[in-house]
C-alpha positions in Angstrom: 47.9 8.8 15.3 46.6 5.2 15.1 43.2 4.2 16.4 41.2 1.2 17.3 38.4 -0.2 15.0 35.7 2.4 14.6 32.8 0.1 13.4 31.2 -1.6 16.5 30.2 -4.6 14.3 33.8 -5.2 13.3 34.9 -5.0 16.9 32.8 -8.0 17.9 34.6 -11.3 18.5 33.3 -14.4 17.0 34.0 -18.1 17.9 33.4 -21.0 15.6 31.6 -24.0 17.2 33.7 -27.2 17.7 32.1 -28.7 14.7 32.7 -25.7 12.5 36.3 -25.4 13.7 37.0 -29.0 13.0 35.5 -28.8 9.5 37.5 -25.7 8.7 40.8 -27.1 10.0 40.2 -30.3 8.0 39.9 -28.2 4.8 42.8 -25.9 5.7 45.1 -28.8 6.5 44.2 -30.4 3.1 45.1 -27.1 1.4 48.4 -27.0 3.2 49.2 -30.6 2.1 48.4 -29.7 -1.5 50.2 -26.3 -1.5 53.3 -25.6 -3.4 54.0 -22.2 -1.9 52.4 -21.7 1.5 52.9 -18.4 3.3 51.7 -17.1 6.7 50.8 -13.5 7.5 50.9 -12.7 11.3 49.6 -9.8 13.4 49.6 -9.0 17.1 47.0 -11.7 17.8 49.6 -14.5 17.5 51.5 -13.1 20.5 48.6 -12.4 22.9 48.9 -15.8 24.5 52.5 -14.9 25.5 51.3 -11.9 27.5 51.8 -9.2 24.9 48.6 -7.2 24.3 47.4 -6.5 20.8 46.2 -3.1 19.4 42.6 -3.3 18.3 40.7 -5.8 20.6 37.6 -4.1 22.0 36.9 -3.1 25.6 34.8 -6.2 26.1 37.4 -8.6 24.6 37.7 -12.2 26.0 41.5 -12.0 25.7 43.3 -12.3 29.1 45.6 -9.5 28.0 42.6 -7.1 27.9 41.7 -4.4 25.3 44.1 -3.4 22.6 46.5 -0.6 23.2 44.9 1.8 20.7 41.4 0.9 21.9 42.4 2.0 25.4 43.8 5.2 24.0 40.5 5.9 22.1 38.6 5.4 25.4 41.2 7.3 27.4 41.2 4.3 29.7 44.0 2.5 31.7 44.8 -1.1 31.6 43.4 -3.1 34.5 45.8 -4.7 36.9 44.0 -8.0 36.3 45.0 -8.0 32.6 47.5 -10.8 32.1 50.2 -8.6 30.5 54.0 -9.2 31.0 56.1 -6.3 32.2 59.0 -6.9 29.8 58.5 -8.3 26.2 62.0 -9.7 26.4 60.7 -12.3 28.8 58.0 -13.5 26.4 58.2 -17.2 25.5 57.1 -18.0 21.9 53.6 -19.4 21.7 52.3 -22.7 20.3 51.6 -20.9 17.1 55.1 -19.5 16.9 56.6 -22.9 17.4 54.2 -24.6 14.9 55.5 -22.2 12.2 59.1 -23.2 13.1 58.2 -26.9 12.5 56.4 -26.1 9.2 59.4 -24.1 8.0 61.8 -26.9 9.0 59.7 -29.4 7.0 60.0 -27.2 4.0 56.2 -26.7 3.9 56.1 -23.0 4.9 58.0 -20.7 2.5 57.7 -17.4 4.3 56.3 -15.7 7.4 55.3 -12.1 6.8 54.8 -10.3 10.1 53.5 -7.0 11.3 55.0 -7.6 14.8 58.1 -6.0 16.2 58.3 -8.2 19.3 61.1 -10.3 17.9 59.3 -13.6 18.7 59.5 -15.1 15.2 63.2 -14.9 15.2 63.5 -15.8 18.9 61.3 -18.9 18.2 63.9 -20.3 15.8 62.6 -19.3 12.3 65.3 -18.8 9.7 65.3 -15.1 8.9 65.7 -15.9 5.2 62.1 -17.0 5.3 60.8 -14.1 7.4 59.8 -10.6 6.4 59.4 -8.2 9.4 57.5 -5.3 8.0 57.4 -3.2 11.1 60.9 -3.9 12.4 62.3 -5.9 15.3 62.8 -4.4 18.8 66.1 -6.4 19.2 67.6 -5.1 16.0 69.5 -1.9 15.3 71.4 -0.8 12.2 74.2 1.6 11.5 73.0 4.8 9.8 76.3 5.0 8.0 77.3 1.5 6.8 74.0 -0.3 7.4 75.7 -3.0 9.5 73.2 -4.9 11.7 73.4 -5.6 15.4 71.1 -7.9 17.4 70.7 -7.3 21.1 69.2 -9.3 23.9 67.5 -6.2 25.1 65.0 -3.6 23.8 66.8 -1.3 21.4 64.0 1.2 20.9 65.5 4.7 20.8 64.3 8.3 20.5 61.7 9.7 18.2 64.4 9.9 15.6 65.2 6.2 16.2 68.8 6.9 17.4 69.8 4.5 20.2 72.8 6.3 21.6 75.2 3.5 20.5 77.7 3.5 17.7 78.9 1.0 15.1 81.6 -1.3 16.3 83.6 -0.9 13.1 86.6 1.4 13.8 86.5 2.7 10.2 82.9 3.7 10.6 81.6 4.4 14.1 78.3 5.6 12.6 75.3 6.2 14.9 73.0 3.2 15.4 69.2 3.4 14.9 66.5 1.0 16.0 64.5 -0.8 13.3 61.0 0.0 14.5 58.5 1.4 12.0 56.3 3.9 13.8 52.8 4.7 12.5 52.9 6.7 9.3 56.5 5.8 8.5 57.6 4.0 5.3 58.1 0.2 5.6 61.6 -1.1 4.9 61.7 -1.7 1.1 63.7 -4.9 1.3 61.2 -6.5 3.7 58.3 -5.3 1.7 59.8 -6.6 -1.6 60.3 -10.0 0.0 56.7 -10.1 1.3 55.2 -9.2 -2.1 57.5 -11.6 -3.9 56.1 -14.4 -1.8 52.5 -13.1 -2.2 53.0 -13.4 -6.0 54.2 -17.0 -5.6 51.7 -18.1 -3.0 48.9 -20.6 -3.7 47.9 -20.4 0.0 48.1 -17.6 2.6 47.1 -18.1 6.2 46.5 -14.9 8.2 46.9 -15.4 12.0 45.8 -12.7 14.5 45.6 -9.6 12.3 42.7 -7.1 11.8 44.1 -6.4 8.3 43.4 -2.7 8.7 46.9 -1.3 8.2 48.2 -0.7 4.7 50.4 -1.4 2.8 50.9 -4.6 5.0 47.3 -5.7 4.5 47.8 -5.5 0.7 49.9 -8.6 0.9 47.2 -11.1 1.8 44.8 -9.1 -0.4 47.2 -9.7 -3.3 46.9 -13.5 -2.8 43.1 -13.3 -2.9 43.2 -11.0 -6.0 45.3 -13.7 -7.8 42.4 -16.1 -7.0 44.5 -18.2 -4.7 43.4 -19.5 -1.3 43.3 -16.9 1.5 42.4 -18.3 4.9 42.0 -15.8 7.8 42.3 -16.8 11.4 41.0 -13.9 13.6 38.4 -13.4 16.3 37.1 -10.2 14.6 35.9 -10.0 11.0 38.4 -8.2 8.8 38.0 -6.0 5.7 39.0 -9.1 3.6 36.3 -11.3 5.1 34.4 -11.6 1.8 37.6 -12.0 -0.3 38.8 -14.9 1.9 38.2 -18.5 0.8 38.0 -19.5 4.5 37.4 -17.5 7.7 38.3 -19.2 11.0 37.2 -17.6 14.2 39.5 -19.1 16.8 42.7 -18.3 18.7 45.9 -18.6 16.7 47.2 -21.3 19.1 44.0 -23.4 18.6 44.2 -23.0 14.8 47.9 -24.0 14.5 47.6 -26.9 17.1 44.7 -28.3 15.1 46.7 -28.0 11.8 49.7 -29.8 13.3 47.7 -32.6 14.6 46.1 -33.2 11.2 49.5 -33.0 9.5 51.0 -35.3 12.1 53.9 -32.9 12.8 54.9 -32.4 16.4 55.3 -28.9 17.7 58.8 -28.5 19.1 59.7 -27.3 22.6 61.1 -23.8 22.6 64.8 -23.6 23.3 67.0 -20.5 23.9 69.5 -20.6 21.1 72.9 -18.7 21.3 76.0 -18.7 19.1 79.4 -17.7 20.6 82.6 -16.8 18.8 86.0 -16.9 20.6 89.5 -16.3 19.3 92.9 -16.3 20.9 95.9 -14.8 19.2 99.3 -13.5 20.3 99.2 -9.8 21.2 100.8 -7.8 18.4 102.5 -5.5 20.9 103.6 -8.1 23.5 104.4 -11.7 22.4 104.2 -12.8 26.1 100.5 -12.1 26.1 97.6 -13.4 24.2 94.6 -11.4 23.2 91.2 -13.1 23.6 88.1 -11.8 21.8 84.7 -13.2 22.6 81.3 -12.1 21.3 77.8 -13.4 20.6 76.7 -14.0 17.0 73.3 -14.4 15.3 72.5 -18.2 15.4 71.4 -18.0 11.8 74.1 -15.6 10.5 77.5 -15.6 12.0 78.3 -12.3 10.4 75.8 -10.4 12.6 77.0 -9.6 16.1 74.5 -10.4 18.9 74.8 -8.8 22.3 74.0 -11.8 24.5 75.9 -11.2 27.7 75.5 -8.6 30.4 79.1 -9.1 31.3 81.9 -11.7 31.4 84.3 -12.6 34.2 87.8 -13.9 33.8 88.7 -16.3 36.6 92.2 -17.6 37.2 92.9 -20.0 40.0 89.4 -19.4 41.3 89.9 -15.6 41.6 88.1 -13.1 39.4 90.9 -11.0 37.9 88.7 -9.1 35.4 85.1 -8.2 34.6 84.0 -6.7 31.3 80.6 -5.3 30.4 80.9 -4.3 26.7 80.8 -6.5 23.6 83.0 -7.4 21.8 84.9 -8.6 24.9 88.6 -8.1 24.4 91.2 -8.8 27.0 94.8 -9.9 27.3 96.1 -12.8 29.4 99.6 -14.2 30.3 100.1 -17.9 31.0 99.9 -17.7 34.8 102.1 -20.8 35.2 99.7 -23.2 33.5 96.8 -22.3 35.9 93.3 -23.1 34.8 91.3 -20.3 33.3 87.5 -19.8 33.4 85.6 -17.4 31.3 82.2 -16.9 32.9 79.4 -15.8 30.6 76.7 -13.8 32.5 73.4 -13.5 30.5 70.7 -10.8 30.8 68.5 -13.4 32.5 65.2 -12.8 30.7 64.5 -16.6 31.1 66.5 -17.0 34.3 69.5 -18.3 32.4 72.3 -19.4 34.7 75.8 -18.3 33.9 77.9 -20.6 31.7 81.5 -21.3 32.4 84.1 -21.8 29.6 86.8 -23.7 31.4 90.3 -24.2 30.0 93.2 -26.1 31.6 95.6 -23.2 30.7 96.0 -20.4 28.2 97.3 -22.6 25.5 94.2 -24.7 25.5 92.0 -21.7 24.5 91.3 -22.4 20.8 92.7 -20.0 18.2 89.3 -19.6 16.6 86.1 -21.4 17.5 82.3 -20.9 17.1 79.9 -23.0 19.1 76.2 -23.0 20.1 74.7 -22.8 23.6 71.2 -24.2 24.0 69.1 -23.6 27.1 65.9 -25.2 28.1 64.2 -22.9 30.6 62.2 -25.7 32.1 65.3 -27.7 32.9 67.6 -24.8 33.7 70.6 -26.3 31.9 72.9 -25.2 29.1 74.2 -27.5 26.4 77.4 -26.5 24.4 77.7 -28.0 20.9 79.1 -27.2 17.5 76.0 -28.7 15.9 73.2 -26.2 15.4 70.6 -29.0 15.3 71.8 -30.7 18.5 68.9 -29.2 20.6 68.2 -30.5 24.1 64.9 -32.4 24.4 
């Protein structure tokens, strides 16, 4: 069983003065400018500003989310109602720090984000997964225990103690049982993610830790390896960590404050977070009845079109303003006849974590539905509007 921090001294939270923080951020920003292989290692502290509590903050923490989960267990205490904790992690909006990392990756400055978090916010923020190593899994990802196919879901996939989720692989020649990807305490880390993390640790000339107590191995061995190679290790955390003396720089400030200060010094704007969706639709003649056409619609990973992504709670097929069919399981497969050239609408109903409004795909008739099309849907929660585009970079402002 996991526990909080046992040493009272290491539980204490420290805050740099404004002068100290500015001096440290000046130095760190200069290191980033000079770096050839910059990596970031993140822990639960990067997500506390989104309303997700961490694990090891003390009972007297200044965090609005309150004490860490394991600290509460150690004290046999319950979370206060006044703690600013969201009820559903699926509704969490990526933080300033999350979005700063997206901008740094897009600029080619940040080579890899190595994360201990399973909240899915790094991928949700827009980071390309080729530059992310999720050491402890992702609550939105499940894999087939038989063929290892991956499935992303816009809901929490966490299953039983054996990790089985109760769903099966979509592939008809497989139908293996699906398992969540969460790594529980004491379980082995996924080897491919661990290999990726250590590869980048061997290449890195600068590693920035954001919001991690660095007390869990083997994850904490990754920034430790950078320091052992006598490369720059900078740790941003309120509590002192076991690598405090090994670090070239210790910054005691919130992750958002650290990353915002870095981006100001690098003169790189932090992008607004946008909900990113990819949809695939195909329309072919039904092999059993040439008078009908079979339509298949499903969500796909915005970064990898080969990975299915369950985005919709249901879809409705509307002909002549009447709902003729509603389907609640992806991939959505249905047959249509031409209905005398009547307009057809396919209404996409989302899970609504960010109050997304339904989106209508409207066609003048059946023949106007494309044979095969992939497109993106981008949603700005502040504006409450969707944008459909085939350009992955055509994000709404």
